[in-house]
C-alpha positions as CSV (number, residue, x, y, z in Angstrom):
1,M,-0.1,-0.1,0.0
2,A,1.2,3.5,-0.6
3,K,2.9,5.4,2.1
4,I,2.8,9.1,2.3
5,T,3.8,11.8,4.6
6,P,2.9,15.4,5.6
7,F,5.7,18.0,5.4
8,K,6.6,21.6,6.4
9,G,6.4,23.1,3.0
10,L,8.4,26.1,2.1
11,R,5.8,28.2,0.3
12,P,5.4,31.8,-1.3
13,T,3.8,34.5,1.1
14,K,0.2,34.7,0.1
15,S,0.5,37.9,-1.8
16,L,3.6,36.8,-4.0
17,A,2.4,33.2,-5.0
18,A,1.1,34.2,-8.6
19,Q,4.6,36.1,-9.2
20,V,6.8,33.2,-7.8
21,A,5.0,30.3,-9.7
22,T,6.5,29.0,-12.9
23,L,6.1,26.1,-15.3
24,P,8.4,23.2,-14.4
25,Y,12.1,23.8,-15.4
26,D,12.1,21.0,-18.0
27,V,9.2,22.5,-20.3
28,V,11.0,25.6,-21.0
29,S,14.1,26.5,-22.8
30,V,16.8,28.5,-21.3
31,A,16.0,31.4,-23.8
32,E,12.3,31.2,-22.7
33,A,13.4,31.2,-19.0
34,R,15.7,34.3,-19.6
35,E,12.5,36.3,-20.5
36,F,11.6,36.3,-16.9
37,K,15.0,37.3,-15.5
38,K,14.0,40.8,-14.6
39,E,11.2,39.4,-12.4
40,R,12.6,39.4,-9.1
41,Y,10.2,36.8,-7.5
42,N,10.1,34.3,-10.4
43,F,11.0,30.9,-9.5
44,Y,13.2,30.3,-12.6
45,H,15.8,32.0,-10.6
46,I,15.9,28.7,-8.4
47,T,15.1,26.0,-11.1
48,R,16.8,27.7,-13.9
49,S,19.3,29.7,-12.3
50,E,21.7,29.8,-15.3
51,I,19.5,32.9,-16.3
52,D,21.3,35.0,-13.7
53,L,24.8,33.9,-15.2
54,P,26.5,34.9,-18.5
55,D,25.1,33.2,-21.6
56,N,28.4,31.4,-22.1
57,V,28.1,29.3,-18.8
58,D,27.5,25.8,-19.4
59,V,23.8,25.1,-18.0
60,H,25.5,22.2,-16.1
61,S,28.3,23.9,-14.7
62,P,28.8,23.9,-10.8
63,L,28.4,27.7,-11.0
64,V,24.5,27.0,-11.9
65,Y,23.7,24.8,-8.9
66,E,25.8,27.3,-6.4
67,R,23.6,30.2,-7.9
68,A,20.3,28.1,-7.4
69,K,21.6,27.5,-3.7
70,E,22.2,31.3,-3.5
71,N,19.0,32.5,-5.1
72,L,17.0,30.0,-2.7
73,D,18.7,31.3,0.4
74,F,17.7,34.9,-0.8
75,F,14.1,33.9,-1.2
76,V,14.1,32.5,2.3
77,Q,16.0,35.4,3.9
78,K,13.6,38.1,2.1
79,K,10.6,35.9,3.2
80,I,9.4,35.6,-0.4
81,L,9.4,31.9,0.8
82,V,8.3,30.9,4.4
83,Q,8.3,27.5,5.8
84,D,5.1,26.0,7.4
85,A,5.2,25.5,11.2
86,E,3.5,22.2,11.1
87,P,3.9,19.2,8.9
88,S,0.8,19.4,6.4
89,Y,-0.7,18.0,3.4
90,Y,-1.7,20.6,0.6
91,I,-4.8,20.4,-2.0
92,Y,-3.7,21.5,-5.5
93,E,-6.6,22.1,-7.8
94,L,-6.0,23.3,-11.5
95,V,-8.7,24.5,-13.8
96,M,-8.1,24.6,-17.6
97,N,-11.0,25.5,-20.0
98,G,-13.6,25.0,-17.2
99,R,-12.2,21.7,-16.5
100,S,-10.7,21.0,-13.1
101,Q,-8.4,18.5,-11.4
102,T,-7.6,18.3,-7.8
103,G,-4.6,16.4,-6.1
104,L,-3.0,15.9,-2.8
105,V,0.5,17.3,-2.5
106,C,2.7,15.2,0.0
107,G,5.8,13.3,0.3
108,S,5.7,9.6,-1.4
109,S,8.0,7.1,-0.1
110,I,11.2,6.4,-1.9
111,D,11.1,2.8,-0.7
112,D,7.6,2.5,-2.5
113,Y,9.6,4.0,-5.7
114,N,12.4,1.4,-5.4
115,N,10.0,-1.5,-4.6
116,G,7.5,-0.9,-7.3
117,I,4.6,0.3,-5.5
118,I,5.1,3.6,-7.3
119,K,5.1,2.4,-10.9
120,K,6.9,3.8,-13.9
121,H,6.2,3.8,-17.5
122,E,9.3,5.6,-19.1
123,F,13.0,5.1,-19.0
124,T,15.3,8.0,-17.6
125,R,18.4,9.7,-19.2
126,P,21.5,9.8,-17.1
127,E,22.5,13.4,-17.9
128,K,19.0,14.7,-16.9
129,E,18.8,12.6,-13.7
130,Q,22.3,14.1,-12.8
131,D,21.1,17.6,-13.4
132,R,18.6,17.3,-10.7
133,I,20.6,15.3,-8.5
134,N,23.4,18.2,-8.5
135,H,20.3,20.7,-7.9
136,I,19.0,18.8,-5.1
137,T,22.5,18.1,-3.4
138,A,23.4,21.9,-3.9
139,T,20.1,23.5,-2.7
140,G,19.0,20.7,0.1
141,A,15.7,21.0,-1.5
142,Q,13.2,19.2,-4.1
143,T,11.9,22.1,-6.0
144,G,9.8,20.3,-8.6
145,I,6.8,18.4,-7.7
146,V,6.3,14.9,-9.4
147,F,3.0,14.2,-10.9
148,L,1.3,10.9,-9.8
149,A,-2.0,9.3,-10.5
150,Y,-4.2,6.7,-8.6
151,N,-7.3,4.9,-9.3
152,D,-10.1,6.7,-7.6
153,C,-10.3,6.3,-3.7
154,D,-13.6,7.6,-2.2
155,S,-12.2,7.8,1.4
156,V,-9.5,10.2,0.5
157,Q,-11.4,12.0,-2.0
158,Q,-14.1,12.7,0.8
159,I,-11.6,14.4,3.0
160,I,-10.4,16.7,0.1
161,D,-13.8,17.6,-0.9
162,E,-14.9,18.5,2.7
163,W,-11.7,20.4,3.2
164,K,-12.2,22.5,-0.1
165,K,-16.0,23.3,1.2
166,E,-15.1,24.1,4.5
167,H,-11.9,26.3,4.1
168,Q,-10.7,29.2,2.2
169,P,-7.9,28.6,-0.1
170,E,-4.2,29.8,0.6
171,Y,-3.6,30.7,-3.2
172,D,-6.2,31.4,-5.8
173,F,-4.8,33.1,-9.0
174,T,-5.0,32.7,-12.8
175,A,-1.6,32.4,-14.5
176,G,-0.7,34.2,-17.7
177,D,-1.7,31.1,-19.9
178,G,-5.3,31.1,-18.3
179,I,-4.7,28.1,-16.0
180,R,-6.3,28.9,-12.6
181,H,-4.3,27.7,-9.6
182,I,-6.0,26.9,-6.2
183,F,-4.0,25.7,-3.3
184,W,-5.4,24.9,0.3
185,V,-3.2,23.8,3.2
186,I,-4.5,20.8,5.6
187,N,-2.7,21.5,8.9
188,D,-5.4,20.0,11.2
189,Y,-3.7,16.8,12.8
190,S,-6.7,14.4,12.8
191,K,-7.1,15.2,9.0
192,V,-3.6,14.5,8.3
193,A,-3.6,11.3,10.2
194,S,-6.8,10.1,8.4
195,I,-5.4,11.0,5.0
196,S,-2.1,9.1,5.8
197,H,-4.2,6.0,7.3
198,Y,-6.6,5.8,4.0
199,F,-3.6,6.1,1.6
200,E,-2.0,3.0,3.5
201,Q,-5.4,1.1,3.7
202,D,-7.0,1.9,0.3
203,V,-4.4,2.8,-2.2
204,P,-2.4,-0.2,-3.6
205,C,-0.2,1.8,-5.8
206,T,0.4,5.1,-7.5
207,Y,1.8,5.8,-10.9
208,I,4.1,8.5,-12.3
209,A,2.3,10.6,-14.7
210,D,5.0,13.1,-15.1
211,G,8.3,13.6,-13.5
212,H,10.5,10.4,-14.0
213,H,13.6,12.3,-13.9
214,R,12.6,14.2,-10.7
215,A,11.7,11.0,-9.0
216,A,14.8,9.0,-10.0
217,S,17.0,11.8,-9.0
218,A,15.5,12.1,-5.6
219,A,15.8,8.2,-5.2
220,K,19.5,8.6,-6.1
221,V,20.2,11.3,-3.6
222,C,18.6,9.4,-1.1
223,K,20.5,6.3,-1.6
224,D,23.8,8.3,-1.4
225,M,22.7,9.9,2.0
226,R,21.8,6.5,3.5
227,E,25.1,4.9,2.3
228,N,26.9,7.9,4.0
229,G,25.3,7.4,7.2
230,Y,22.7,10.0,7.1
231,S,19.7,7.8,7.7
232,I,18.9,6.7,11.4
233,D,15.2,5.7,11.3
234,G,14.2,5.7,7.6
235,D,11.8,8.5,8.2
236,E,14.3,11.4,7.6
237,A,13.0,13.8,4.8
238,F,15.2,12.6,2.2
239,N,13.6,9.4,2.3
240,Y,10.5,10.8,0.7
241,F,10.0,12.9,-2.6
242,V,7.6,15.6,-3.3
243,T,4.5,14.6,-5.4
244,C,1.0,15.7,-6.1
245,I,-1.4,12.7,-6.4
246,F,-4.5,12.8,-8.7
247,P,-7.5,10.5,-9.0
248,A,-7.3,8.9,-12.5
249,S,-10.8,9.9,-13.6
250,Q,-9.7,13.7,-13.5
251,L,-6.8,13.6,-15.6
252,Q,-6.4,14.3,-19.4
253,I,-3.7,13.3,-21.6
254,M,-2.9,15.2,-24.7
255,D,-1.2,14.1,-27.9
256,Y,2.7,14.3,-28.0
257,N,3.7,14.8,-31.6
258,R,6.9,14.2,-33.6
259,V,9.0,16.4,-36.0
260,V,11.9,15.0,-37.9
261,K,14.9,16.8,-39.8
262,D,14.9,14.8,-43.0
263,L,13.4,12.1,-45.0
264,Y,16.7,9.6,-44.7
265,G,17.7,10.3,-48.3
266,K,14.3,9.7,-49.7
267,T,12.2,12.1,-51.9
268,N,8.8,13.1,-51.0
269,E,7.2,10.8,-53.5
270,E,9.6,8.0,-52.5
271,F,8.8,8.6,-48.8
272,I,4.9,8.6,-49.4
273,Q,5.1,5.4,-51.8
274,A,7.0,3.6,-48.9
275,L,4.4,4.7,-46.5
276,E,1.5,3.2,-48.5
277,N,2.7,-0.3,-47.5
278,D,1.6,0.3,-44.1
279,F,-1.1,2.9,-44.2
280,E,-4.2,4.2,-46.0
281,I,-2.9,7.9,-47.1
282,S,-5.4,10.7,-47.9
283,R,-4.1,14.3,-49.0
284,L,-5.8,16.9,-47.1
285,G,-4.1,19.9,-48.4
286,N,-3.9,23.0,-45.9
287,Q,-6.7,21.3,-43.6
288,A,-4.7,20.3,-40.4
289,C,-5.1,16.6,-39.4
290,K,-5.4,16.2,-35.6
291,P,-6.2,12.5,-35.3
292,E,-9.7,11.7,-34.0
293,H,-9.3,8.0,-33.7
294,P,-6.7,5.6,-32.6
295,H,-4.3,4.3,-35.4
296,E,-4.9,7.4,-37.2
297,F,-1.9,9.8,-37.9
298,G,-1.4,13.2,-39.3
299,M,1.5,14.1,-41.4
300,Y,2.6,17.5,-42.5
301,L,5.1,17.5,-45.5
302,S,5.9,20.2,-47.8
303,G,3.2,22.7,-47.0
304,S,0.4,19.9,-47.2
305,W,-1.5,17.6,-44.6
306,Y,-2.1,14.0,-45.1
307,K,-4.1,11.6,-43.2
308,L,-2.4,8.1,-42.4
309,A,-4.8,5.2,-41.3
310,A,-2.6,2.3,-40.2
311,K,-3.5,-0.9,-42.0
312,P,-4.3,-4.2,-40.0
313,G,-1.1,-5.9,-39.1
314,T,1.0,-2.9,-38.1
315,W,0.1,-3.3,-34.5
316,S,-0.2,-6.0,-32.0
317,D,-2.6,-6.4,-29.1
318,D,-0.3,-6.3,-26.1
319,P,0.0,-3.1,-23.9
320,I,2.9,-1.4,-25.8
321,G,2.2,-2.7,-29.3
322,V,-1.3,-1.3,-29.5
323,L,-0.1,2.3,-28.9
324,D,0.1,4.6,-31.7
325,V,3.4,5.8,-30.6
326,T,4.7,2.4,-31.2
327,I,2.9,2.0,-34.7
328,L,4.6,5.1,-35.6
329,S,7.9,4.4,-34.2
330,E,8.3,0.9,-35.7
331,N,6.7,1.3,-39.2
332,V,7.7,4.8,-40.0
333,L,10.6,6.2,-37.7
334,D,12.7,3.3,-37.5
335,K,11.6,1.5,-40.7
336,L,11.7,4.3,-43.1
337,L,13.6,7.3,-41.4
338,G,16.4,5.3,-39.6
339,I,15.6,6.7,-36.1
340,K,16.3,3.6,-33.7
341,D,16.4,5.3,-30.4
342,Q,14.3,8.4,-30.0
343,R,15.6,9.1,-26.6
344,V,19.2,10.1,-28.2
345,D,18.6,10.7,-31.9
346,K,19.3,14.3,-32.9
347,R,17.0,14.1,-35.9
348,I,13.8,13.9,-34.0
349,D,12.1,16.5,-31.7
350,F,8.9,16.2,-29.8
351,V,6.1,18.9,-29.6
352,G,3.4,18.9,-27.0
353,G,-0.2,18.8,-28.2
354,I,-1.0,22.0,-26.1
355,R,0.9,23.9,-28.7
356,G,-1.5,22.7,-31.5
357,M,-1.2,21.9,-35.1
358,E,0.3,25.3,-36.0
359,A,3.5,24.6,-34.1
360,L,4.1,21.6,-36.2
361,E,3.5,23.7,-39.3
362,K,5.8,26.3,-38.2
363,R,8.6,23.9,-37.5
364,V,8.4,22.3,-40.9
365,D,7.8,25.7,-43.0
366,S,10.7,27.3,-41.4
367,E,12.8,24.6,-42.9
368,E,14.0,23.5,-39.4
369,M,12.2,20.1,-40.0
370,E,11.3,18.3,-42.9
371,V,8.2,16.3,-41.8
372,A,5.8,16.3,-38.8
373,F,3.6,13.7,-37.3
374,S,0.5,14.1,-35.3
375,L,-0.9,11.4,-33.1
376,Y,-4.1,10.4,-31.2
377,P,-3.2,10.6,-27.3
378,V,-2.7,7.5,-24.9
379,T,-5.3,7.2,-22.3
380,I,-4.7,7.2,-18.6
381,Q,-5.9,3.3,-18.6
382,Q,-3.3,2.4,-21.3
383,L,-0.7,4.2,-19.1
384,F,-1.7,2.1,-16.0
385,A,-1.8,-1.1,-18.1
386,I,1.8,-0.8,-19.2
387,A,3.0,0.3,-15.8
388,D,1.5,-2.7,-14.2
389,S,2.9,-5.0,-16.9
390,G,6.4,-3.7,-16.0
391,N,7.0,-2.3,-19.5
392,V,7.8,1.1,-20.6
393,M,6.2,3.3,-23.2
394,P,8.4,4.8,-26.2
395,P,9.8,8.1,-25.4
396,K,7.6,11.1,-25.2
397,S,4.3,9.2,-25.4
398,T,2.3,11.3,-22.9
399,W,1.7,15.1,-22.4
400,F,-0.3,16.2,-19.3
401,E,-2.0,19.4,-19.3
402,P,-2.3,21.6,-17.3
403,K,1.0,21.5,-15.8
404,L,1.9,21.8,-12.1
405,R,3.7,25.0,-11.1
406,D,7.0,25.0,-9.7
407,G,7.5,27.4,-6.6
408,L,4.0,26.9,-4.8
409,V,5.7,24.5,-2.3
410,V,9.1,23.4,-2.0
411,Y,10.1,20.3,0.0
412,M,13.3,20.4,2.3
413,I,15.4,17.5,2.6
């Protein structure tokens, strides 16, 4: 059963929450983060501290992590961030286009992560892990929340719903992208104890939806601290990592699309002819193709959209083989375009569905990329089935929206 813990969150003062909160560090580029450099309270000063250093400084330089620590200390000294006096749970509701999802922010057990009670569906990249390991070690803090999901649990949901109804939120603001963020603090001892109890009793496991690298990095920091004698009873703060856990029924997965730099030596005509072996192809011209059904794909090539319908035999019925990302990977990216490992191949890039079909057109029309593919999104139950089977999805299979904000609560280890 899932083990969670309350913690003394380091949080913005109420009046500054909207100015502090940022998108997760790993969904913005350095250039995008630098646009916020002059905003004194912006949390990118901590998660993307390279914005405060010269442009020629390597983003993985020790200077970057040292500056992150300095900036975090500054935020605390100036009371931009203040630590709660009592261990608490936190309710975090996000509202996007009239649709809401409400999660519980807590510490999740690293032993659960290591023992498979917290289930994974992606491989991680060592260099990305090391970046967050360095960041956690330098700052003594986990600054990014890992997004978890679980099958709906009425006992937990009842406490959350009652607390929301009976208490005013600590924060309630709408960010520049139109997402509303509402945040409550549960600091009543009996409610905190009840939530912990119900998770241990009624929630057999949780699933990482987003944040595999943050979770893996926290686990490795914990391992190192245990091996160096910092753990006495196994309940120290570093034995947990900060998560926000959402019921599956409230979540929405968006498409995660692909753009490729070249056609692997093929002309347009040769490429389309090769596609016809595995797909029924319809040319749509300037009508963008956002797939409406599984096993249907959009393709943008030389200013024109095409609809690709996968032919029988291009997929299998196992949890991985049935996914559209697998169909595209095996029958197009690998077979025709020579992309064997999407995690490391520099010829492919990924575009979250929140950016729309226009983003795919822009990448191709600019001649930065040669071809773009739009996909039908994975479902949450497909994600659960793959994680339960012990398998992993192809890279960049899921894009969750809305995104949790960094900076609303920091977990000190």
